[in-house]
C-alpha positions as CSV (number, residue, x, y, z in Angstrom):
1,X,-162.3,-42.7,121.2
2,X,-162.5,-39.2,119.3
3,X,-165.9,-38.5,118.5
4,X,-167.1,-37.6,114.9
5,X,-168.5,-33.9,116.0
6,X,-165.1,-33.0,117.4
7,X,-164.3,-30.1,115.0
8,X,-160.8,-30.4,113.1
9,X,-158.6,-27.7,112.4
10,X,-158.9,-25.7,109.0
11,X,-156.8,-27.6,106.6
12,X,-155.8,-27.0,102.8
13,X,-157.9,-28.9,100.6
14,X,-156.5,-31.7,98.8
15,X,-155.2,-31.3,95.3
16,X,-156.6,-33.1,92.5
17,X,-154.1,-34.9,90.3
18,X,-155.6,-35.6,86.8
19,X,-152.1,-36.0,85.2
20,X,-152.7,-39.8,84.4
21,X,-156.6,-40.1,85.0
22,X,-158.3,-43.0,83.1
23,X,-155.1,-45.0,83.5
24,X,-155.8,-46.6,86.9
25,X,-159.1,-48.5,85.4
26,X,-156.9,-50.0,82.4
27,X,-158.0,-47.4,80.0
28,X,-155.1,-45.9,77.7
29,X,-155.1,-42.5,76.5
30,X,-156.2,-43.7,73.1
31,X,-159.2,-45.3,74.7
32,X,-158.4,-48.9,74.3
33,X,-158.2,-51.2,77.2
34,X,-155.0,-52.1,78.7
35,X,-154.1,-55.5,79.7
36,X,-151.3,-54.3,82.2
37,X,-152.1,-53.9,85.9
38,X,-151.5,-50.5,87.1
39,X,-149.5,-49.8,90.4
40,X,-151.5,-47.4,92.4
41,X,-150.5,-45.5,95.4
42,X,-152.3,-42.5,97.4
43,X,-149.2,-41.5,99.2
44,X,-147.1,-39.2,97.3
45,X,-146.2,-38.3,93.9
46,X,-143.2,-35.8,92.9
47,X,-144.0,-33.8,89.9
48,X,-142.0,-31.1,87.9
49,X,-142.8,-27.9,90.3
50,X,-144.6,-29.8,93.3
51,X,-144.5,-32.7,95.4
52,X,-148.2,-34.4,96.3
53,X,-148.4,-35.8,99.8
54,X,-151.7,-37.6,100.5
55,X,-153.4,-35.2,97.9
56,X,-151.7,-32.1,99.5
57,X,-148.8,-29.9,98.0
58,X,-146.2,-30.4,100.2
59,X,-144.4,-26.9,100.2
60,X,-147.8,-24.8,100.0
61,X,-149.6,-26.7,102.2
62,X,-147.7,-28.8,104.8
63,X,-144.0,-27.6,105.3
64,X,-144.2,-24.8,107.9
65,X,-148.0,-25.1,108.5
66,X,-148.1,-28.7,110.1
67,X,-146.4,-30.4,112.9
68,X,-144.6,-33.7,112.7
69,X,-147.3,-35.3,114.5
70,X,-149.8,-34.0,112.0
71,X,-147.6,-35.7,109.5
72,X,-147.4,-39.0,111.3
73,X,-151.1,-39.2,111.5
74,X,-151.9,-38.0,107.8
75,X,-149.5,-40.6,106.4
76,X,-150.4,-43.4,108.6
77,X,-154.4,-42.7,108.6
78,X,-154.9,-40.6,105.5
79,X,-156.4,-37.5,107.2
80,X,-155.5,-34.7,109.4
81,X,-155.7,-35.5,113.2
82,X,-158.4,-33.7,115.6
83,X,-156.9,-31.7,118.4
84,X,-156.8,-34.6,120.8
85,X,-155.8,-37.3,118.3
86,X,-152.6,-34.8,117.6
87,X,-152.0,-34.6,121.3
88,X,-152.3,-38.4,121.5
89,X,-150.0,-39.2,118.9
90,X,-147.3,-36.6,119.9
91,X,-147.3,-38.8,123.1
92,X,-147.0,-41.9,121.3
93,X,-144.0,-40.5,119.1
94,X,-142.3,-39.2,122.4
95,X,-142.9,-42.0,125.0
96,X,-140.0,-44.4,123.6
97,X,-137.5,-42.2,122.4
98,X,-135.2,-43.0,125.3
99,X,-134.6,-45.6,127.9
100,X,-131.2,-45.7,129.0
101,X,-128.3,-47.8,127.9
102,X,-130.3,-50.9,126.7
103,X,-129.2,-53.4,124.0
104,X,-130.7,-51.6,121.1
105,X,-128.7,-48.3,121.9
106,X,-125.5,-50.3,122.4
107,X,-125.8,-52.1,119.1
108,X,-126.2,-48.5,117.4
109,X,-123.0,-47.5,119.3
110,X,-120.8,-50.6,118.7
111,X,-121.9,-50.5,114.8
112,X,-121.0,-46.9,114.3
113,X,-117.6,-47.4,116.0
114,X,-117.0,-50.0,113.6
115,X,-118.5,-48.3,110.5
116,X,-118.5,-44.6,111.0
117,X,-119.0,-44.0,107.3
118,X,-122.6,-45.8,107.6
119,X,-124.7,-44.0,110.2
120,X,-127.9,-45.8,108.4
121,X,-126.5,-49.2,109.4
122,X,-126.1,-48.2,112.9
123,X,-129.5,-46.7,113.4
124,X,-130.8,-50.0,111.5
125,X,-128.6,-52.1,114.0
126,X,-130.8,-50.5,116.6
127,X,-134.1,-50.9,115.1
128,X,-133.5,-54.5,114.2
129,X,-134.0,-55.2,118.1
130,X,-137.4,-53.9,118.1
131,X,-139.1,-57.5,118.1
132,X,-141.3,-59.4,120.4
133,X,-139.1,-59.3,123.5
134,X,-137.8,-55.7,123.6
135,X,-139.3,-52.7,122.0
136,X,-141.5,-54.3,119.4
137,X,-144.0,-56.3,121.5
138,X,-146.8,-53.6,121.0
139,X,-147.6,-55.3,117.5
140,X,-148.1,-58.7,119.2
141,X,-150.0,-57.1,122.1
142,X,-152.4,-55.4,119.7
143,X,-152.6,-58.7,117.7
144,X,-153.8,-60.3,121.0
145,X,-156.3,-57.7,121.7
146,X,-158.0,-57.9,118.2
147,X,-158.3,-61.5,118.0
148,X,-159.7,-61.5,121.3
149,X,-162.4,-59.1,120.7
150,X,-163.0,-60.8,117.4
151,X,-163.7,-64.2,119.0
152,X,-165.2,-63.4,122.2
153,X,-166.0,-59.6,122.2
154,X,-169.5,-60.0,121.1
155,X,-170.9,-60.5,124.3
156,X,-169.9,-57.0,125.7
157,X,-168.2,-58.8,128.8
158,X,-164.5,-57.8,128.7
159,X,-163.9,-59.5,132.0
160,X,-164.7,-62.6,130.6
161,X,-162.7,-62.1,127.5
162,X,-159.6,-60.9,129.4
163,X,-160.0,-64.1,131.7
164,X,-160.4,-66.3,128.6
165,X,-157.1,-64.7,127.0
166,X,-155.2,-65.2,130.3
167,X,-156.1,-69.0,130.4
168,X,-155.2,-69.5,126.9
169,X,-151.8,-68.2,127.5
170,X,-151.1,-69.8,130.6
171,X,-152.2,-73.4,129.0
172,X,-149.7,-72.7,126.1
173,X,-147.1,-71.3,128.9
174,X,-146.7,-68.2,127.0
175,X,-145.9,-64.7,128.4
176,X,-148.7,-62.4,127.7
177,X,-147.3,-59.5,125.4
178,X,-147.7,-56.0,126.7
179,X,-148.0,-57.0,130.3
180,X,-145.4,-56.7,133.0
181,X,-142.0,-54.9,133.1
182,X,-138.7,-56.0,134.8
183,X,-137.4,-52.3,135.3
184,X,-140.9,-51.2,136.4
185,X,-142.5,-54.4,138.3
186,X,-144.9,-52.2,140.2
187,X,-146.3,-50.2,137.1
188,X,-144.9,-48.7,134.1
189,X,-145.0,-44.7,134.6
190,X,-144.9,-44.8,130.7
191,X,-148.1,-46.6,130.2
192,X,-149.9,-44.8,132.9
193,X,-149.1,-41.5,131.5
194,X,-150.3,-42.8,128.0
195,X,-153.6,-44.0,129.5
196,X,-154.0,-40.5,131.1
197,X,-153.5,-38.6,127.8
198,X,-155.7,-41.3,126.3
199,X,-158.8,-40.4,128.7
200,X,-157.9,-36.7,128.5
201,X,-158.3,-36.6,124.5
202,X,-161.0,-39.0,124.4
203,X,-159.1,-41.7,122.6
204,X,-159.3,-44.3,125.2
205,X,-161.5,-47.0,124.3
206,X,-162.5,-50.7,124.2
207,X,-158.9,-52.1,123.3
208,X,-157.6,-50.0,126.3
209,X,-160.3,-51.2,128.6
210,X,-159.6,-54.7,127.4
211,X,-156.0,-54.8,128.3
212,X,-156.5,-53.5,131.6
213,X,-158.9,-56.1,132.3
214,X,-156.6,-58.6,130.9
215,X,-153.8,-57.3,133.5
216,X,-156.5,-57.6,136.4
217,X,-157.1,-61.3,135.3
218,X,-153.5,-62.3,135.2
219,X,-153.0,-60.5,138.4
220,X,-155.8,-62.7,139.9
221,X,-154.3,-66.0,138.3
222,X,-150.8,-65.5,139.1
223,X,-151.0,-63.9,142.5
224,X,-148.7,-61.0,141.7
225,X,-148.5,-57.6,140.1
226,X,-148.6,-57.6,136.4
227,X,-149.2,-54.0,135.0
228,X,-149.5,-52.9,131.3
229,X,-146.2,-51.9,130.0
230,X,-145.4,-49.3,127.6
231,X,-145.7,-51.3,124.6
232,X,-149.0,-52.7,125.6
233,X,-150.2,-49.3,126.1
234,X,-149.1,-48.2,122.7
235,X,-150.7,-51.2,121.1
236,X,-154.1,-50.8,122.7
237,X,-154.3,-47.2,122.0
238,X,-153.2,-47.4,118.5
239,X,-156.0,-49.7,117.9
240,X,-158.3,-47.4,119.4
241,X,-157.0,-44.8,117.3
242,X,-158.0,-46.9,114.2
243,X,-154.6,-48.1,113.4
244,X,-154.2,-51.9,112.2
245,X,-152.4,-54.2,114.6
246,X,-149.5,-54.7,112.0
247,X,-148.8,-50.9,112.2
248,X,-149.0,-50.1,116.1
249,X,-144.9,-50.8,116.3
250,X,-144.7,-47.7,114.1
251,X,-144.6,-45.4,117.1
252,X,-141.6,-47.4,118.9
253,X,-139.7,-47.5,115.5
254,X,-140.1,-43.6,114.9
255,X,-139.5,-42.7,118.5
256,X,-136.3,-45.0,118.9
257,X,-134.8,-43.9,115.7
258,X,-134.3,-40.4,117.4
259,X,-133.2,-42.2,120.5
260,X,-130.5,-44.4,118.4
261,X,-129.4,-41.2,116.4
262,X,-128.6,-39.3,119.7
263,X,-126.8,-42.1,121.1
264,X,-124.7,-42.3,118.2
265,X,-124.4,-38.3,118.5
266,X,-122.9,-38.8,122.0
267,X,-120.6,-41.7,120.6
268,X,-119.3,-39.0,118.4
269,X,-118.7,-36.5,121.1
270,X,-117.8,-39.0,124.1
271,X,-116.9,-42.4,122.5
272,X,-117.6,-45.4,124.7
273,X,-117.7,-48.3,122.4
274,X,-114.0,-49.2,123.3
275,X,-115.2,-49.0,127.3
276,X,-117.9,-51.5,126.2
277,X,-115.7,-53.9,124.6
278,X,-113.4,-53.6,127.4
279,X,-116.1,-54.4,130.2
280,X,-117.3,-57.4,128.0
281,X,-113.7,-58.9,127.7
282,X,-113.1,-58.4,131.6
283,X,-115.9,-60.6,132.3
284,X,-115.4,-63.0,129.8
285,X,-114.5,-66.6,130.7
286,X,-113.4,-69.0,128.2
287,X,-114.6,-72.7,128.8
288,X,-113.2,-75.0,126.1
289,X,-115.7,-77.6,127.5
290,X,-118.6,-75.5,127.9
291,X,-121.5,-76.8,126.1
């Protein structure tokens, strides 16, 4: 993990917003107590001549001065990243942008072909497929890791923790999330590269160690290669960066949003929705008695 003494780049100080100070604790301007519950956010606030983002002036302090990776980290974590955290965030945002003509981007293309006036619907159709089987398994892998360390991690023996996880999933006949990949059965090159960057940036920590140990235990139990896949790597690294397991899928969603839009752009320039429909129809067999 990033060490506390690693220097951060100079960043503009946060802007103190005092426009409605006192109201957050239920105190009205007149000094009387209010029974109304306040809606409090620390993310952003638009004003007449400025927009505040996490306490920073958007146009004066952020736009043209920070990268999108900086902005992502600022929004998700609440502070600017160190150099290492920025590089790691950039890798996580980049790694899942594109992976070929998978079902999620086919959904985007077909949706756009039927409703070209609704780009957002086509992108949404693609992102809705980021679930437990495809693209979205990082959160379930991360949840598995958090639960394992909270229950059995106090002993410090990650090998024993990993073996326990594998046995639990085997007894329930459930697939280990974040482990194995049908396209990359001998090893997911994307996961391998993410772990390399994590080590280089000193983000690699206990969760990354644990998922590697789980792979080792799973391979020993099942007698075949079961490497960490890209979503498993994302989940472990995001946890080591301090994100809650529920947000570890964010990197997949942000990256694949760009990928889906790129596929829609190609669909505009070189339509293939009709060809996809034609391929389906050519292989379709109608069996009235099929159950």
